[in-house]
Each structure stands twice: as C-alpha cells, then as structure tokens.
C-alpha positions in Angstrom: -49.3 -60.9 33.6 -49.7 -59.9 29.8 -51.1 -63.1 27.9 -49.9 -64.0 24.7 -51.9 -66.5 22.6 -48.8 -68.6 21.4 -45.7 -69.4 23.4 -43.3 -67.9 20.6 -41.5 -64.5 21.2 -39.4 -62.0 18.8 -36.0 -61.7 20.6 -34.2 -58.4 21.0 -31.4 -58.0 18.2 -29.7 -54.7 17.1 -29.4 -53.7 13.9 -32.0 -56.7 12.8 -35.6 -55.5 14.1 -36.5 -52.8 12.1 -40.5 -52.0 12.1 -40.7 -53.8 8.9 -39.0 -57.2 10.3 -40.7 -56.9 13.5 -44.3 -56.8 11.6 -42.9 -59.7 9.3 -41.9 -61.8 12.6 -45.3 -60.6 13.7 -47.6 -61.6 10.7 -45.2 -65.2 10.9 -46.6 -66.3 14.3 -44.7 -64.1 16.7 -47.0 -63.4 19.5 -44.7 -61.3 21.4 -42.1 -58.5 20.0 -39.1 -56.9 21.2 -37.8 -54.0 19.9 -34.2 -54.2 19.6 -32.0 -53.0 22.5 -31.8 -49.2 23.4 -29.0 -47.5 25.7 -30.5 -45.3 28.4 -27.8 -43.0 27.9 -29.3 -42.6 24.4 -32.7 -42.2 25.2 -32.6 -40.0 28.2 -31.3 -37.5 26.3 -34.7 -37.4 23.9 -37.8 -36.2 23.9 -41.0 -38.3 24.3 -41.5 -37.0 20.3 -38.3 -38.4 19.1 -38.4 -41.6 21.4 -41.3 -42.1 19.1 -40.1 -41.6 15.9 -36.9 -43.6 16.9 -39.0 -46.4 17.8 -41.9 -46.3 14.9 -43.8 -49.0 16.6 -47.0 -49.8 15.2 -50.1 -50.9 16.6 -50.3 -54.4 14.7 -47.6 -55.1 16.6 -49.0 -55.5 20.1 -48.3 -56.7 22.6 -44.8 -55.1 22.3 -41.8 -55.4 24.8 -39.0 -52.1 24.7 -35.5 -53.5 26.2 -33.1 -51.2 28.0 -30.0 -51.4 29.1 -27.4 -49.5 31.2 -25.7 -49.0 34.2 -26.9 -45.6 35.4 -30.2 -45.6 38.0 -31.0 -42.4 36.9 -30.8 -42.7 33.4 -33.2 -46.0 33.7 -35.5 -43.4 35.7 -36.0 -41.1 33.2 -36.1 -43.6 30.2 -38.5 -45.6 31.7 -41.0 -42.6 32.0 -39.9 -41.5 28.1 -40.9 -45.4 27.0 -43.9 -46.5 28.9 -46.4 -44.8 26.7 -45.4 -47.3 23.6 -45.1 -50.0 25.4 -46.7 -53.0 27.0 -43.6 -54.6 28.8 -40.4 -52.8 29.9 -37.4 -55.1 29.5 -34.1 -54.7 31.3 -31.0 -56.5 29.7 -28.7 -58.6 31.7 -27.5 -60.6 28.4 -25.9 -58.1 26.5 -21.8 -59.6 25.7 -20.6 -56.3 23.7 -17.4 -54.7 25.4 -18.9 -51.5 25.3 -21.7 -52.4 27.6 -19.8 -54.6 29.8 -16.7 -51.9 30.1 -19.5 -50.0 31.8 -20.7 -53.2 33.8 -24.0 -53.4 31.7 -25.6 -56.1 30.1 -24.4 -59.1 31.2 -21.7 -57.8 33.5 -24.2 -56.8 36.1 -24.8 -60.8 36.5 -21.7 -60.4 38.8 -23.4 -57.4 40.8 -26.8 -58.8 41.9 -27.4 -55.6 44.4 -26.6 -53.1 41.5 -29.3 -55.7 39.4 -31.8 -55.0 42.0 -31.4 -51.3 42.4 -31.8 -50.9 39.0 -35.2 -52.9 38.7 -36.7 -51.5 41.6 -36.1 -47.9 40.0 -37.7 -49.4 36.6 -40.6 -50.5 38.2 -40.9 -47.3 40.7 -41.1 -45.1 37.6 -43.7 -47.0 35.5 -47.1 -48.7 36.1 -46.2 -51.3 33.5 -45.0 -54.2 33.7 -41.1 -54.7 34.1 -39.1 -57.6 33.5 -35.3 -58.9 32.8 -33.6 -61.2 30.7 -30.5 -62.7 31.9 -27.4 -65.0 30.7 -27.2 -67.8 33.7 -23.8 -66.9 34.8 -20.7 -64.6 34.5 -18.4 -68.0 32.9 -18.4 -71.7 33.1 -17.2 -71.4 36.9 -19.5 -69.0 37.7 -23.1 -70.7 36.5 -25.4 -69.0 39.0 -28.5 -68.7 37.1 -30.9 -69.9 39.9 -29.5 -67.0 42.1 -30.2 -64.5 39.5 -33.1 -65.0 38.9 -34.1 -65.3 42.4 -33.2 -61.5 42.7 -34.3 -60.8 39.6 -38.0 -62.1 41.1 -37.4 -60.6 44.6 -36.6 -57.3 43.0 -40.3 -57.3 41.8 -39.7 -58.6 38.2 -42.8 -60.0 36.4 -40.8 -62.2 34.6 -37.4 -63.5 33.5 -36.2 -64.3 30.3 -33.1 -66.6 30.3 -30.5 -67.4 27.8 -29.0 -70.6 28.4 -25.6 -69.4 28.3 -23.0 -67.6 30.3 -21.6 -64.3 29.2 -18.0 -65.7 28.2 -19.6 -68.1 26.3 -21.2 -65.4 23.9 -23.0 -67.7 21.4 -20.2 -70.7 21.3 -21.3 -73.9 22.4 -25.0 -75.5 23.9 -28.0 -73.2 25.8 -27.7 -74.9 28.7 -31.6 -76.3 28.4 -31.1 -77.7 32.5 -30.1 -74.5 34.0 -33.2 -73.3 32.4 -35.3 -75.7 33.9 -33.7 -75.3 37.3 -34.4 -71.5 37.4 -38.1 -72.5 36.2 -38.2 -74.8 39.4 -37.0 -72.4 41.9 -38.8 -69.3 41.0 -42.4 -68.8 40.9 -42.8 -65.8 38.2 -42.9 -67.1 34.6 -40.0 -68.3 33.0 -39.2 -67.8 28.9 -36.7 -70.0 27.8 -34.0 -68.6 25.4 -31.2 -70.6 22.7 -30.8 -72.4 20.4 -34.2 -72.6 18.9 -33.3 -72.9 15.3 -37.2 -74.1 14.2 -40.7 -74.6 15.8 -40.1 -78.1 17.1 -37.3 -76.8 18.6 -39.3 -74.7 20.5 -41.9 -76.9 21.9 -38.7 -79.4 22.8 -37.1 -76.6 25.0 -40.6 -75.9 26.5 -41.1 -79.7 27.3 -37.7 -79.9 28.6 -37.9 -76.8 30.6 -41.2 -76.7 31.6 -40.9 -72.9 30.8 -43.8 -70.9 29.6 -42.8 -69.5 26.4 -39.9 -69.6 24.2 -37.9 -66.7 22.4 -36.1 -66.9 19.2 -33.5 -64.7 18.3 -30.6 -65.7 15.7 -32.8 -68.2 13.5 -35.5 -65.5 12.6 -32.5 -63.1 11.1 -32.6 -65.6 7.8 -36.0 -67.5 8.6 -38.5 -65.1 10.2 -41.2 -67.6 9.5 -39.8 -69.9 12.1 -42.8 -69.2 14.4 -44.9 -71.3 12.3 -44.9 -75.0 12.2 -44.2 -75.2 8.4 -41.9 -75.9 6.0 -41.7 -73.0 3.0 -40.9 -74.0 -0.5 -38.3 -71.6 -2.4 -41.3 -70.0 -3.9 -42.5 -69.3 -0.6 -39.4 -67.9 0.7 -39.3 -65.7 -1.8 -42.5 -64.2 -1.3 -41.9 -63.7 2.1 -38.9 -61.8 0.7 -40.8 -59.8 -1.1 -42.9 -59.3 2.0 -40.3 -58.3 3.5 -39.4 -55.5 1.1 -43.0 -54.2 0.8 -43.5 -53.9 4.8 -39.8 -51.7 4.2 -41.2 -49.5 1.8 -44.2 -48.6 3.8 -43.6 -48.6 7.1 -39.7 -47.9 8.0 -38.3 -45.1 8.7 -34.8 -45.7 8.6 -35.0 -46.2 4.8 -31.5 -47.8 4.6 -30.4 -49.5 1.5 -27.9 -51.4 3.4 -30.3 -52.8 5.9 -32.5 -54.0 3.2 -29.8 -55.9 1.1 -28.6 -57.0 4.1 -31.8 -58.6 5.8 -32.5 -60.0 2.3 -29.4 -61.6 1.5 -30.2 -63.4 4.9 -33.1 -64.5 4.1 -32.1 -66.4 0.6 -29.9 -68.4 3.0 -32.2 -71.7 2.8 -32.6 -71.3 -1.3 -31.0 -72.9 -3.0 -29.4 -71.5 -7.0 -26.5 -71.6 -9.1 -26.7 -67.7 -8.9 -24.6 -65.4 -6.5 -27.0 -64.8 -3.7 -24.2 -62.1 -2.9 -24.7 -60.0 -5.5 -27.9 -58.5 -4.0 -25.2 -56.7 -1.9 -24.6 -54.5 -4.8 -28.0 -53.8 -5.6 -28.1 -49.8 -6.1 -31.4 -49.4 -5.1 -34.7 -51.4 -3.4 -35.9 -51.7 -6.5 -33.2 -52.9 -8.3 -33.1 -55.8 -4.8 -36.5 -56.4 -5.7 -36.0 -57.8 -9.2 -33.0 -59.4 -8.4 -35.0 -61.4 -6.0 -38.2 -61.8 -8.6 -35.5 -63.4 -10.9 -33.7 -65.4 -8.3 -35.5 -69.0 -9.4 
C-alpha cells in the first residue's frame, strides 16, 4: 500500500484537474493527486507518447493516481498498460453519472452488474503491477443502496483500496452524502476505505474520518473554488488573490492545454469568496491570460 503523509486526496474532476490545478492543490496540502477521468475508449487508441502528452504529469505531483472509465475489458487491459508507467496507482471509476457513460453501462452503472465489475477489476490487476483501486457510489437509487455488497465485490476481486462517494447514482450530487453507509462499508471490508462527499472544509474532512473510521478523505467539488481546502487555514482576501495568481503562474509554466477559457473559468471559481462590488463575471471577458492577471491584481 502506498503511504500518504496526510489523509486528504484531490478527487478526479473532468475538465478541472489540469496540470496547473493539480500542482496548486499539491502545494496546498493534497498529498495524493488524481487525474481527471479518462475513457479507455480514448486511451486505448493512443501511443504511450501520446498518453504522456495528454496527462502532462509532473514529478512534484506524486503520488499520482490515474482514473479510467469504460466497459470493454480488452480496452481496459490495453489502457492499463499504456498508463502504468505514469501512475503510482490506477483507479476504476464506478461513480460517473453522465448519461453518455451510463448508457454504455459504464461508470456508476456498474453498481448494477457486480460480475462485470469484478471482471474489469481482475483484468486491470492482471495487466499491471501497480495497485488497482476503485471509486464507487453506494448504489443505483434510494431503493437499492447496496454499498456494502459493492465494496465486498471490489475487495474480493483483488482491489487494494475503495473510495466511496456516499450518494447513489440517481442522487447525482443532490441531497446529503450517506456517511452512515460509508461507515458500514469500512466495518465490513479489510482493505483501506477513503470517504468522499460533502467535505467543504478541512474540519469537515476530519469529522468525516472520525464518523466513518475511514483511512482518508477525498475532496472534490469544494476544491474547484478553494484549492487550499486541504490546509487547516482560512485565507484572507489578499491571500486568495495570491492563490489565483499562483494558479495562473503554474498554468503559464507547466500547462500544455493552453486554453484561455479554462483559465478564465477556474479563476472565476476561485473568486467566489472574495467580497467586492466589482463585477467578478467580467473576468470571463478578458481577452488574454495577461489581462486576466491584471484584472485579478486590481480586484480588491
């Protein structure tokens, strides 16, 4: 098992976990970094060099977990072999609730087919020497919460760890994360369990660990607005400005996605807790990254 220095992990978030964003979260105390989710239908068509370019991972991010999603077992085998050199762990997504994945019986749809889930896990394990773990939801809907059974199937298939988002697939992100079910899962399996859901502060993460007995906490949506949530510290508005400028600096120095839209969107999210009369939406009209920087420097 890979040891981490603290219990907080950056969740995989599509369209969010750019190199710059991951590095900023790492600087702020996230000890383990997840890439965004990658579809094996895409990865299996690429060369190893193309995969390396796509991920754009840096040594400073380690330990790094690469998350894969899909349904085709052979494509999982091919993809695992293509990504293993860049990963400390490889994770199977059993939590995505986007229709384009559910319609293919991938992502969270796999909670309804534990035989297929185990087949995929076993195929991944057989294809690599890297640890394979799984991120699950606790069931399909409120009438079929079977998180313990899903977790046991994951453990029996040979996965080294389970990350549990305490919502059903049909909940999406509505309602509350079911910390009680996460606790039940932790009590019924012997491999490490990471809890995920409704963590909006460092203290929330500690509370979630205490209430569930889990081995760590994964933080997702709140990171989009506060990549410093991994620190036990409340930032002043001036410190938030410094964080935003640091994100832009990391983007300019390390990113190969080079998307002005991505920078503007992420910067706008990070202004959420800055209380000013100025129109923060105006950052989305900035015509270059340099103009974005000037906008932020003059926000207070």
